[in-house]
PyMOL Python script that loads the backbone (N, CA, C, O; Angstrom):
from pymol import cmd

cmd.read_pdbstr("""\
ATOM      1  N   UNK A   1      -8.505-112.065  87.235  1.00  0.00           N
ATOM      2  CA  UNK A   1      -9.531-111.998  86.207  1.00  0.00           C
ATOM      3  C   UNK A   1     -10.265-113.328  86.085  1.00  0.00           C
ATOM      4  O   UNK A   1     -11.452-113.348  85.758  1.00  0.00           O
ATOM      5  N   UNK A   2      -9.571-114.449  86.347  1.00  0.00           N
ATOM      6  CA  UNK A   2     -10.203-115.758  86.240  1.00  0.00           C
ATOM      7  C   UNK A   2     -11.310-115.938  87.266  1.00  0.00           C
ATOM      8  O   UNK A   2     -12.185-116.787  87.101  1.00  0.00           O
ATOM      9  N   UNK A   3     -11.271-115.141  88.320  1.00  0.00           N
ATOM     10  CA  UNK A   3     -12.320-115.203  89.335  1.00  0.00           C
ATOM     11  C   UNK A   3     -13.666-114.796  88.747  1.00  0.00           C
ATOM     12  O   UNK A   3     -14.696-115.368  89.102  1.00  0.00           O
ATOM     13  N   UNK A   4     -13.665-113.826  87.864  1.00  0.00           N
ATOM     14  CA  UNK A   4     -14.888-113.306  87.281  1.00  0.00           C
ATOM     15  C   UNK A   4     -15.217-113.894  85.912  1.00  0.00           C
ATOM     16  O   UNK A   4     -16.387-114.016  85.551  1.00  0.00           O
ATOM     17  N   UNK A   5     -14.190-114.255  85.153  1.00  0.00           N
ATOM     18  CA  UNK A   5     -14.385-114.764  83.810  1.00  0.00           C
ATOM     19  C   UNK A   5     -13.521-116.001  83.612  1.00  0.00           C
ATOM     20  O   UNK A   5     -12.315-115.883  83.391  1.00  0.00           O
ATOM     21  N   UNK A   6     -14.125-117.200  83.688  1.00  0.00           N
ATOM     22  CA  UNK A   6     -13.306-118.404  83.557  1.00  0.00           C
ATOM     23  C   UNK A   6     -12.749-118.542  82.150  1.00  0.00           C
ATOM     24  O   UNK A   6     -13.337-118.059  81.182  1.00  0.00           O
ATOM     25  N   UNK A   7     -11.602-119.212  82.051  1.00  0.00           N
ATOM     26  CA  UNK A   7     -10.980-119.437  80.751  1.00  0.00           C
ATOM     27  C   UNK A   7     -11.810-120.409  79.942  1.00  0.00           C
ATOM     28  O   UNK A   7     -12.404-121.337  80.491  1.00  0.00           O
ATOM     29  N   UNK A   8     -11.853-120.196  78.645  1.00  0.00           N
ATOM     30  CA  UNK A   8     -12.574-121.094  77.736  1.00  0.00           C
ATOM     31  C   UNK A   8     -11.714-122.310  77.471  1.00  0.00           C
ATOM     32  O   UNK A   8     -10.541-122.182  77.118  1.00  0.00           O
ATOM     33  N   UNK A   9     -12.288-123.489  77.639  1.00  0.00           N
ATOM     34  CA  UNK A   9     -11.570-124.729  77.403  1.00  0.00           C
ATOM     35  C   UNK A   9     -11.793-125.151  75.956  1.00  0.00           C
ATOM     36  O   UNK A   9     -12.880-125.609  75.604  1.00  0.00           O
ATOM     37  N   UNK A  10     -10.772-125.000  75.114  1.00  0.00           N
ATOM     38  CA  UNK A  10     -10.892-125.305  73.693  1.00  0.00           C
ATOM     39  C   UNK A  10     -10.949-126.800  73.418  1.00  0.00           C
ATOM     40  O   UNK A  10     -11.350-127.213  72.330  1.00  0.00           O
ATOM     41  N   UNK A  11     -10.553-127.614  74.387  1.00  0.00           N
ATOM     42  CA  UNK A  11     -10.571-129.055  74.169  1.00  0.00           C
ATOM     43  C   UNK A  11     -11.986-129.604  74.195  1.00  0.00           C
ATOM     44  O   UNK A  11     -12.227-130.694  73.677  1.00  0.00           O
ATOM     45  N   UNK A  12     -12.932-128.879  74.786  1.00  0.00           N
ATOM     46  CA  UNK A  12     -14.324-129.318  74.827  1.00  0.00           C
ATOM     47  C   UNK A  12     -15.104-128.555  73.770  1.00  0.00           C
ATOM     48  O   UNK A  12     -15.690-127.510  74.055  1.00  0.00           O
ATOM     49  N   UNK A  13     -15.112-129.069  72.573  1.00  0.00           N
ATOM     50  CA  UNK A  13     -15.839-128.431  71.477  1.00  0.00           C
ATOM     51  C   UNK A  13     -17.307-128.817  71.564  1.00  0.00           C
ATOM     52  O   UNK A  13     -17.639-129.892  72.063  1.00  0.00           O
ATOM     53  N   UNK A  14     -18.182-127.950  71.084  1.00  0.00           N
ATOM     54  CA  UNK A  14     -19.607-128.263  71.115  1.00  0.00           C
ATOM     55  C   UNK A  14     -19.934-129.335  70.088  1.00  0.00           C
ATOM     56  O   UNK A  14     -19.190-129.553  69.132  1.00  0.00           O
ATOM     57  N   UNK A  15     -21.056-129.996  70.306  1.00  0.00           N
ATOM     58  CA  UNK A  15     -21.443-131.083  69.406  1.00  0.00           C
ATOM     59  C   UNK A  15     -21.797-130.575  68.013  1.00  0.00           C
ATOM     60  O   UNK A  15     -21.722-131.332  67.045  1.00  0.00           O
ATOM     61  N   UNK A  16     -22.185-129.293  67.898  1.00  0.00           N
ATOM     62  CA  UNK A  16     -22.548-128.777  66.581  1.00  0.00           C
ATOM     63  C   UNK A  16     -21.333-128.572  65.681  1.00  0.00           C
ATOM     64  O   UNK A  16     -21.471-128.541  64.458  1.00  0.00           O
ATOM     65  N   UNK A  17     -20.152-128.432  66.264  1.00  0.00           N
ATOM     66  CA  UNK A  17     -18.962-128.249  65.435  1.00  0.00           C
ATOM     67  C   UNK A  17     -18.373-129.578  65.003  1.00  0.00           C
ATOM     68  O   UNK A  17     -17.572-129.619  64.069  1.00  0.00           O
ATOM     69  N   UNK A  18     -18.748-130.662  65.658  1.00  0.00           N
ATOM     70  CA  UNK A  18     -18.205-131.976  65.339  1.00  0.00           C
ATOM     71  C   UNK A  18     -19.220-132.806  64.575  1.00  0.00           C
ATOM     72  O   UNK A  18     -19.481-133.952  64.941  1.00  0.00           O
ATOM     73  N   UNK A  19     -19.781-132.261  63.547  1.00  0.00           N
ATOM     74  CA  UNK A  19     -20.781-132.960  62.751  1.00  0.00           C
ATOM     75  C   UNK A  19     -20.084-133.813  61.715  1.00  0.00           C
ATOM     76  O   UNK A  19     -19.173-133.348  61.031  1.00  0.00           O
ATOM     77  N   UNK A  20     -20.501-135.044  61.596  1.00  0.00           N
ATOM     78  CA  UNK A  20     -19.944-135.961  60.613  1.00  0.00           C
ATOM     79  C   UNK A  20     -20.361-135.492  59.219  1.00  0.00           C
ATOM     80  O   UNK A  20     -21.557-135.366  58.959  1.00  0.00           O
ATOM     81  N   UNK A  21     -19.415-135.230  58.316  1.00  0.00           N
ATOM     82  CA  UNK A  21     -19.769-134.728  56.983  1.00  0.00           C
ATOM     83  C   UNK A  21     -20.694-135.664  56.199  1.00  0.00           C
ATOM     84  O   UNK A  21     -21.471-135.206  55.361  1.00  0.00           O
ATOM     85  N   UNK A  22     -20.615-136.952  56.463  1.00  0.00           N
ATOM     86  CA  UNK A  22     -21.480-137.881  55.732  1.00  0.00           C
ATOM     87  C   UNK A  22     -22.919-137.828  56.225  1.00  0.00           C
ATOM     88  O   UNK A  22     -23.818-138.320  55.542  1.00  0.00           O
ATOM     89  N   UNK A  23     -23.160-137.237  57.407  1.00  0.00           N
ATOM     90  CA  UNK A  23     -24.517-137.157  57.934  1.00  0.00           C
ATOM     91  C   UNK A  23     -25.169-135.798  57.684  1.00  0.00           C
ATOM     92  O   UNK A  23     -26.253-135.533  58.203  1.00  0.00           O
ATOM     93  N   UNK A  24     -24.525-134.933  56.898  1.00  0.00           N
ATOM     94  CA  UNK A  24     -25.091-133.618  56.608  1.00  0.00           C
ATOM     95  C   UNK A  24     -26.337-133.741  55.737  1.00  0.00           C
ATOM     96  O   UNK A  24     -26.439-134.636  54.898  1.00  0.00           O
ATOM     97  N   UNK A  25     -27.272-132.836  55.950  1.00  0.00           N
ATOM     98  CA  UNK A  25     -28.496-132.808  55.151  1.00  0.00           C
ATOM     99  C   UNK A  25     -28.189-132.071  53.854  1.00  0.00           C
ATOM    100  O   UNK A  25     -27.828-130.895  53.877  1.00  0.00           O
ATOM    101  N   UNK A  26     -28.329-132.754  52.729  1.00  0.00           N
ATOM    102  CA  UNK A  26     -27.985-132.180  51.434  1.00  0.00           C
ATOM    103  C   UNK A  26     -29.190-131.646  50.679  1.00  0.00           C
ATOM    104  O   UNK A  26     -29.038-130.768  49.830  1.00  0.00           O
ATOM    105  N   UNK A  27     -30.384-132.151  50.964  1.00  0.00           N
ATOM    106  CA  UNK A  27     -31.588-131.724  50.252  1.00  0.00           C
ATOM    107  C   UNK A  27     -32.319-130.659  51.056  1.00  0.00           C
ATOM    108  O   UNK A  27     -32.452-130.774  52.275  1.00  0.00           O
ATOM    109  N   UNK A  28     -32.787-129.637  50.379  1.00  0.00           N
ATOM    110  CA  UNK A  28     -33.498-128.557  51.037  1.00  0.00           C
ATOM    111  C   UNK A  28     -34.964-128.598  50.647  1.00  0.00           C
ATOM    112  O   UNK A  28     -35.309-128.441  49.476  1.00  0.00           O
ATOM    113  N   UNK A  29     -35.822-128.809  51.633  1.00  0.00           N
ATOM    114  CA  UNK A  29     -37.263-128.773  51.442  1.00  0.00           C
ATOM    115  C   UNK A  29     -37.799-127.710  52.394  1.00  0.00           C
ATOM    116  O   UNK A  29     -37.997-127.982  53.578  1.00  0.00           O
ATOM    117  N   UNK A  30     -38.036-126.494  51.885  1.00  0.00           N
ATOM    118  CA  UNK A  30     -38.423-125.379  52.732  1.00  0.00           C
ATOM    119  C   UNK A  30     -39.737-125.621  53.460  1.00  0.00           C
ATOM    120  O   UNK A  30     -39.949-125.070  54.540  1.00  0.00           O
ATOM    121  N   UNK A  31     -40.614-126.424  52.896  1.00  0.00           N
ATOM    122  CA  UNK A  31     -41.891-126.700  53.539  1.00  0.00           C
ATOM    123  C   UNK A  31     -41.767-127.556  54.781  1.00  0.00           C
ATOM    124  O   UNK A  31     -42.640-127.521  55.648  1.00  0.00           O
ATOM    125  N   UNK A  32     -40.701-128.319  54.879  1.00  0.00           N
ATOM    126  CA  UNK A  32     -40.551-129.217  56.014  1.00  0.00           C
ATOM    127  C   UNK A  32     -39.736-128.607  57.154  1.00  0.00           C
ATOM    128  O   UNK A  32     -39.530-129.268  58.172  1.00  0.00           O
ATOM    129  N   UNK A  33     -39.268-127.370  57.015  1.00  0.00           N
ATOM    130  CA  UNK A  33     -38.474-126.754  58.070  1.00  0.00           C
ATOM    131  C   UNK A  33     -39.379-126.360  59.233  1.00  0.00           C
ATOM    132  O   UNK A  33     -40.362-125.643  59.047  1.00  0.00           O
ATOM    133  N   UNK A  34     -39.048-126.827  60.414  1.00  0.00           N
ATOM    134  CA  UNK A  34     -39.835-126.587  61.621  1.00  0.00           C
ATOM    135  C   UNK A  34     -39.458-125.236  62.220  1.00  0.00           C
ATOM    136  O   UNK A  34     -38.275-124.902  62.288  1.00  0.00           O
ATOM    137  N   UNK A  35     -40.443-124.454  62.654  1.00  0.00           N
ATOM    138  CA  UNK A  35     -40.178-123.143  63.237  1.00  0.00           C
ATOM    139  C   UNK A  35     -39.809-123.247  64.716  1.00  0.00           C
ATOM    140  O   UNK A  35     -39.085-122.395  65.231  1.00  0.00           O
ATOM    141  N   UNK A  36     -40.294-124.268  65.396  1.00  0.00           N
ATOM    142  CA  UNK A  36     -40.042-124.437  66.826  1.00  0.00           C
ATOM    143  C   UNK A  36     -38.578-124.803  67.052  1.00  0.00           C
ATOM    144  O   UNK A  36     -38.091-125.789  66.499  1.00  0.00           O
ATOM    145  N   UNK A  37     -37.874-124.011  67.864  1.00  0.00           N
ATOM    146  CA  UNK A  37     -36.451-124.237  68.100  1.00  0.00           C
ATOM    147  C   UNK A  37     -36.176-125.588  68.747  1.00  0.00           C
ATOM    148  O   UNK A  37     -35.129-126.186  68.499  1.00  0.00           O
ATOM    149  N   UNK A  38     -37.084-126.072  69.560  1.00  0.00           N
ATOM    150  CA  UNK A  38     -36.881-127.343  70.222  1.00  0.00           C
ATOM    151  C   UNK A  38     -37.043-128.531  69.302  1.00  0.00           C
ATOM    152  O   UNK A  38     -36.548-129.616  69.608  1.00  0.00           O
ATOM    153  N   UNK A  39     -37.725-128.356  68.179  1.00  0.00           N
ATOM    154  CA  UNK A  39     -38.016-129.466  67.273  1.00  0.00           C
ATOM    155  C   UNK A  39     -37.184-129.458  65.998  1.00  0.00           C
ATOM    156  O   UNK A  39     -37.047-130.493  65.347  1.00  0.00           O
ATOM    157  N   UNK A  40     -36.631-128.312  65.632  1.00  0.00           N
ATOM    158  CA  UNK A  40     -35.961-128.245  64.335  1.00  0.00           C
ATOM    159  C   UNK A  40     -34.521-128.745  64.388  1.00  0.00           C
ATOM    160  O   UNK A  40     -33.900-128.810  65.449  1.00  0.00           O
ATOM    161  N   UNK A  41     -34.022-129.090  63.229  1.00  0.00           N
ATOM    162  CA  UNK A  41     -32.648-129.575  63.069  1.00  0.00           C
ATOM    163  C   UNK A  41     -31.714-128.364  63.136  1.00  0.00           C
ATOM    164  O   UNK A  41     -31.986-127.354  62.488  1.00  0.00           O
ATOM    165  N   UNK A  42     -30.620-128.437  63.902  1.00  0.00           N
ATOM    166  CA  UNK A  42     -29.683-127.309  63.955  1.00  0.00           C
ATOM    167  C   UNK A  42     -29.116-126.981  62.573  1.00  0.00           C
ATOM    168  O   UNK A  42     -28.908-127.875  61.752  1.00  0.00           O
ATOM    169  N   UNK A  43     -28.872-125.710  62.326  1.00  0.00           N
ATOM    170  CA  UNK A  43     -28.364-125.274  61.029  1.00  0.00           C
ATOM    171  C   UNK A  43     -26.996-125.886  60.749  1.00  0.00           C
ATOM    172  O   UNK A  43     -26.628-126.067  59.588  1.00  0.00           O
ATOM    173  N   UNK A  44     -26.241-126.206  61.793  1.00  0.00           N
ATOM    174  CA  UNK A  44     -24.920-126.811  61.610  1.00  0.00           C
ATOM    175  C   UNK A  44     -24.998-128.190  60.968  1.00  0.00           C
ATOM    176  O   UNK A  44     -23.999-128.675  60.435  1.00  0.00           O
ATOM    177  N   UNK A  45     -26.165-128.831  61.007  1.00  0.00           N
ATOM    178  CA  UNK A  45     -26.309-130.167  60.428  1.00  0.00           C
ATOM    179  C   UNK A  45     -26.626-130.130  58.935  1.00  0.00           C
ATOM    180  O   UNK A  45     -26.728-131.181  58.301  1.00  0.00           O
ATOM    181  N   UNK A  46     -26.781-128.944  58.371  1.00  0.00           N
ATOM    182  CA  UNK A  46     -27.045-128.812  56.935  1.00  0.00           C
ATOM    183  C   UNK A  46     -25.728-128.687  56.180  1.00  0.00           C
ATOM    184  O   UNK A  46     -24.719-128.248  56.732  1.00  0.00           O
ATOM    185  N   UNK A  47     -25.754-129.069  54.941  1.00  0.00           N
ATOM    186  CA  UNK A  47     -24.600-128.936  54.061  1.00  0.00           C
ATOM    187  C   UNK A  47     -24.257-127.447  53.954  1.00  0.00           C
ATOM    188  O   UNK A  47     -25.164-126.621  53.852  1.00  0.00           O
ATOM    189  N   UNK A  48     -22.974-127.086  53.974  1.00  0.00           N
ATOM    190  CA  UNK A  48     -22.595-125.673  53.894  1.00  0.00           C
ATOM    191  C   UNK A  48     -23.153-124.936  52.673  1.00  0.00           C
ATOM    192  O   UNK A  48     -23.329-123.718  52.718  1.00  0.00           O
ATOM    193  N   UNK A  49     -23.431-125.654  51.591  1.00  0.00           N
ATOM    194  CA  UNK A  49     -23.972-125.004  50.391  1.00  0.00           C
ATOM    195  C   UNK A  49     -25.396-124.508  50.603  1.00  0.00           C
ATOM    196  O   UNK A  49     -25.816-123.563  49.935  1.00  0.00           O
ATOM    197  N   UNK A  50     -26.148-125.117  51.512  1.00  0.00           N
ATOM    198  CA  UNK A  50     -27.552-124.716  51.682  1.00  0.00           C
ATOM    199  C   UNK A  50     -27.832-124.049  53.026  1.00  0.00           C
ATOM    200  O   UNK A  50     -28.981-123.709  53.309  1.00  0.00           O
ATOM    201  N   UNK A  51     -26.808-123.851  53.864  1.00  0.00           N
ATOM    202  CA  UNK A  51     -27.010-123.214  55.166  1.00  0.00           C
ATOM    203  C   UNK A  51     -27.591-121.812  55.027  1.00  0.00           C
ATOM    204  O   UNK A  51     -28.479-121.431  55.791  1.00  0.00           O
ATOM    205  N   UNK A  52     -27.097-121.038  54.057  1.00  0.00           N
ATOM    206  CA  UNK A  52     -27.598-119.681  53.878  1.00  0.00           C
ATOM    207  C   UNK A  52     -29.071-119.669  53.485  1.00  0.00           C
ATOM    208  O   UNK A  52     -29.826-118.802  53.925  1.00  0.00           O
ATOM    209  N   UNK A  53     -29.478-120.622  52.664  1.00  0.00           N
ATOM    210  CA  UNK A  53     -30.888-120.699  52.265  1.00  0.00           C
ATOM    211  C   UNK A  53     -31.775-121.031  53.465  1.00  0.00           C
ATOM    212  O   UNK A  53     -32.879-120.502  53.594  1.00  0.00           O
ATOM    213  N   UNK A  54     -31.290-121.903  54.332  1.00  0.00           N
ATOM    214  CA  UNK A  54     -32.048-122.257  55.535  1.00  0.00           C
ATOM    215  C   UNK A  54     -32.172-121.036  56.441  1.00  0.00           C
ATOM    216  O   UNK A  54     -33.252-120.758  56.961  1.00  0.00           O
ATOM    217  N   UNK A  55     -31.071-120.305  56.633  1.00  0.00           N
ATOM    218  CA  UNK A  55     -31.111-119.089  57.457  1.00  0.00           C
ATOM    219  C   UNK A  55     -32.081-118.062  56.882  1.00  0.00           C
ATOM    220  O   UNK A  55     -32.871-117.470  57.618  1.00  0.00           O
ATOM    221  N   UNK A  56     -32.023-117.849  55.571  1.00  0.00           N
ATOM    222  CA  UNK A  56     -32.923-116.878  54.931  1.00  0.00           C
ATOM    223  C   UNK A  56     -34.376-117.266  55.136  1.00  0.00           C
ATOM    224  O   UNK A  56     -35.226-116.407  55.369  1.00  0.00           O
ATOM    225  N   UNK A  57     -34.666-118.570  55.050  1.00  0.00           N
ATOM    226  CA  UNK A  57     -36.037-119.034  55.222  1.00  0.00           C
ATOM    227  C   UNK A  57     -36.529-118.737  56.643  1.00  0.00           C
ATOM    228  O   UNK A  57     -37.649-118.257  56.821  1.00  0.00           O
ATOM    229  N   UNK A  58     -35.693-119.020  57.660  1.00  0.00           N
ATOM    230  CA  UNK A  58     -36.086-118.747  59.044  1.00  0.00           C
ATOM    231  C   UNK A  58     -36.259-117.248  59.283  1.00  0.00           C
ATOM    232  O   UNK A  58     -37.154-116.844  60.025  1.00  0.00           O
ATOM    233  N   UNK A  59     -35.428-116.430  58.673  1.00  0.00           N
ATOM    234  CA  UNK A  59     -35.551-114.976  58.832  1.00  0.00           C
ATOM    235  C   UNK A  59     -36.835-114.476  58.189  1.00  0.00           C
ATOM    236  O   UNK A  59     -37.511-113.614  58.751  1.00  0.00           O
ATOM    237  N   UNK A  60     -37.180-115.006  57.016  1.00  0.00           N
ATOM    238  CA  UNK A  60     -38.401-114.587  56.327  1.00  0.00           C
ATOM    239  C   UNK A  60     -39.653-115.024  57.086  1.00  0.00           C
ATOM    240  O   UNK A  60     -40.668-114.330  57.046  1.00  0.00           O
ATOM    241  N   UNK A  61     -39.594-116.163  57.775  1.00  0.00           N
ATOM    242  CA  UNK A  61     -40.745-116.632  58.543  1.00  0.00           C
ATOM    243  C   UNK A  61     -41.029-115.733  59.737  1.00  0.00           C
ATOM    244  O   UNK A  61     -42.172-115.637  60.185  1.00  0.00           O
ATOM    245  N   UNK A  62     -40.000-115.077  60.253  1.00  0.00           N
ATOM    246  CA  UNK A  62     -40.175-114.197  61.398  1.00  0.00           C
ATOM    247  C   UNK A  62     -40.024-114.947  62.708  1.00  0.00           C
ATOM    248  O   UNK A  62     -39.739-116.145  62.717  1.00  0.00           O
ATOM    249  N   UNK A  63     -40.216-114.237  63.822  1.00  0.00           N
ATOM    250  CA  UNK A  63     -40.035-114.866  65.124  1.00  0.00           C
ATOM    251  C   UNK A  63     -41.116-115.906  65.407  1.00  0.00           C
ATOM    252  O   UNK A  63     -42.244-115.802  64.925  1.00  0.00           O
ATOM    253  N   UNK A  64     -40.748-116.896  66.188  1.00  0.00           N
ATOM    254  CA  UNK A  64     -41.675-117.970  66.542  1.00  0.00           C
ATOM    255  C   UNK A  64     -42.067-117.812  68.001  1.00  0.00           C
ATOM    256  O   UNK A  64     -41.198-117.746  68.871  1.00  0.00           O
ATOM    257  N   UNK A  65     -43.354-117.751  68.278  1.00  0.00           N
ATOM    258  CA  UNK A  65     -43.862-117.664  69.635  1.00  0.00           C
ATOM    259  C   UNK A  65     -44.762-118.863  69.895  1.00  0.00           C
ATOM    260  O   UNK A  65     -45.852-118.942  69.329  1.00  0.00           O
ATOM    261  N   UNK A  66     -44.332-119.797  70.737  1.00  0.00           N
ATOM    262  CA  UNK A  66     -45.197-120.946  71.018  1.00  0.00           C
ATOM    263  C   UNK A  66     -46.441-120.490  71.764  1.00  0.00           C
ATOM    264  O   UNK A  66     -46.385-119.575  72.587  1.00  0.00           O
ATOM    265  N   UNK A  67     -47.542-121.124  71.475  1.00  0.00           N
ATOM    266  CA  UNK A  67     -48.806-120.763  72.111  1.00  0.00           C
ATOM    267  C   UNK A  67     -49.354-121.976  72.851  1.00  0.00           C
ATOM    268  O   UNK A  67     -49.422-123.078  72.308  1.00  0.00           O
ATOM    269  N   UNK A  68     -49.744-121.748  74.098  1.00  0.00           N
ATOM    270  CA  UNK A  68     -50.379-122.790  74.894  1.00  0.00           C
ATOM    271  C   UNK A  68     -51.876-122.513  74.915  1.00  0.00           C
ATOM    272  O   UNK A  68     -52.296-121.356  74.893  1.00  0.00           O
ATOM    273  N   UNK A  69     -52.675-123.564  74.958  1.00  0.00           N
ATOM    274  CA  UNK A  69     -54.125-123.379  75.018  1.00  0.00           C
ATOM    275  C   UNK A  69     -54.540-122.761  76.340  1.00  0.00           C
ATOM    276  O   UNK A  69     -55.372-121.855  76.367  1.00  0.00           O
ATOM    277  N   UNK A  70     -53.976-123.237  77.425  1.00  0.00           N
ATOM    278  CA  UNK A  70     -54.291-122.664  78.730  1.00  0.00           C
ATOM    279  C   UNK A  70     -53.039-122.688  79.596  1.00  0.00           C
ATOM    280  O   UNK A  70     -52.259-123.640  79.556  1.00  0.00           O
ATOM    281  N   UNK A  71     -52.864-121.653  80.359  1.00  0.00           N
ATOM    282  CA  UNK A  71     -51.735-121.566  81.262  1.00  0.00           C
ATOM    283  C   UNK A  71     -52.220-121.990  82.646  1.00  0.00           C
ATOM    284  O   UNK A  71     -53.154-121.389  83.178  1.00  0.00           O
ATOM    285  N   UNK A  72     -51.613-122.997  83.227  1.00  0.00           N
ATOM    286  CA  UNK A  72     -52.080-123.458  84.534  1.00  0.00           C
ATOM    287  C   UNK A  72     -51.776-122.431  85.620  1.00  0.00           C
ATOM    288  O   UNK A  72     -50.709-121.816  85.604  1.00  0.00           O
ATOM    289  N   UNK A  73     -52.702-122.235  86.568  1.00  0.00           N
ATOM    290  CA  UNK A  73     -52.439-121.293  87.666  1.00  0.00           C
ATOM    291  C   UNK A  73     -51.350-121.836  88.593  1.00  0.00           C
ATOM    292  O   UNK A  73     -51.219-123.046  88.778  1.00  0.00           O
ATOM    293  N   UNK A  74     -50.582-120.928  89.162  1.00  0.00           N
ATOM    294  CA  UNK A  74     -49.498-121.273  90.074  1.00  0.00           C
ATOM    295  C   UNK A  74     -49.685-120.503  91.365  1.00  0.00           C
ATOM    296  O   UNK A  74     -50.025-119.320  91.347  1.00  0.00           O
ATOM    297  N   UNK A  75     -49.466-121.170  92.477  1.00  0.00           N
ATOM    298  CA  UNK A  75     -49.591-120.493  93.761  1.00  0.00           C
ATOM    299  C   UNK A  75     -48.279-119.802  94.084  1.00  0.00           C
ATOM    300  O   UNK A  75     -47.241-120.450  94.217  1.00  0.00           O
ATOM    301  N   UNK A  76     -48.331-118.498  94.208  1.00  0.00           N
ATOM    302  CA  UNK A  76     -47.173-117.694  94.576  1.00  0.00           C
ATOM    303  C   UNK A  76     -47.540-116.989  95.868  1.00  0.00           C
ATOM    304  O   UNK A  76     -48.423-116.132  95.893  1.00  0.00           O
ATOM    305  N   UNK A  77     -46.863-117.353  96.927  1.00  0.00           N
ATOM    306  CA  UNK A  77     -47.235-116.830  98.241  1.00  0.00           C
ATOM    307  C   UNK A  77     -48.557-117.465  98.637  1.00  0.00           C
ATOM    308  O   UNK A  77     -48.680-118.690  98.662  1.00  0.00           O
ATOM    309  N   UNK A  78     -49.546-116.636  98.947  1.00  0.00           N
ATOM    310  CA  UNK A  78     -50.870-117.144  99.311  1.00  0.00           C
ATOM    311  C   UNK A  78     -51.897-116.907  98.222  1.00  0.00           C
ATOM    312  O   UNK A  78     -53.088-117.140  98.427  1.00  0.00           O
ATOM    313  N   UNK A  79     -51.440-116.440  97.053  1.00  0.00           N
ATOM    314  CA  UNK A  79     -52.357-116.123  95.968  1.00  0.00           C
ATOM    315  C   UNK A  79     -52.103-117.022  94.771  1.00  0.00           C
ATOM    316  O   UNK A  79     -50.972-117.444  94.531  1.00  0.00           O
ATOM    317  N   UNK A  80     -53.147-117.310  94.031  1.00  0.00           N
ATOM    318  CA  UNK A  80     -53.021-118.058  92.788  1.00  0.00           C
ATOM    319  C   UNK A  80     -52.779-117.058  91.660  1.00  0.00           C
ATOM    320  O   UNK A  80     -53.553-116.118  91.482  1.00  0.00           O
ATOM    321  N   UNK A  81     -51.711-117.261  90.906  1.00  0.00           N
ATOM    322  CA  UNK A  81     -51.377-116.380  89.782  1.00  0.00           C
ATOM    323  C   UNK A  81     -51.513-117.155  88.480  1.00  0.00           C
ATOM    324  O   UNK A  81     -51.298-118.366  88.441  1.00  0.00           O
ATOM    325  N   UNK A  82     -51.874-116.440  87.408  1.00  0.00           N
ATOM    326  CA  UNK A  82     -51.990-117.085  86.105  1.00  0.00           C
ATOM    327  C   UNK A  82     -51.860-116.046  85.004  1.00  0.00           C
ATOM    328  O   UNK A  82     -52.058-114.851  85.223  1.00  0.00           O
ATOM    329  N   UNK A  83     -51.520-116.531  83.812  1.00  0.00           N
ATOM    330  CA  UNK A  83     -51.491-115.698  82.619  1.00  0.00           C
ATOM    331  C   UNK A  83     -52.825-115.812  81.931  1.00  0.00           C
ATOM    332  O   UNK A  83     -53.467-116.862  81.978  1.00  0.00           O
ATOM    333  N   UNK A  84     -53.245-114.750  81.296  1.00  0.00           N
ATOM    334  CA  UNK A  84     -54.512-114.783  80.558  1.00  0.00           C
ATOM    335  C   UNK A  84     -54.274-115.006  79.097  1.00  0.00           C
ATOM    336  O   UNK A  84     -55.226-115.062  78.318  1.00  0.00           O
TER     337      UNK A  84
END
""", "prot")
cmd.dss("prot")
cmd.show_as("cartoon", "prot")
cmd.util.cbc("prot")
cmd.orient("prot")
């Protein structure tokens, strides 16, 4: 079974679970929450008392779709392909 599904190594915890309690974000400012996943602070970095409020805010905002002004053409095979 290990050939198809490697064992989970519990000694390597993710960085989001090892958050220093003194560095938790205690103040909630809903206007400053960033929708872009690459720019926003992980929910694990918020104080446990306000994590649910942060989650509710992201759910109410809806899905985030980044928009580019122009998509550069890419050569695939012998043809130039692009998104409109």
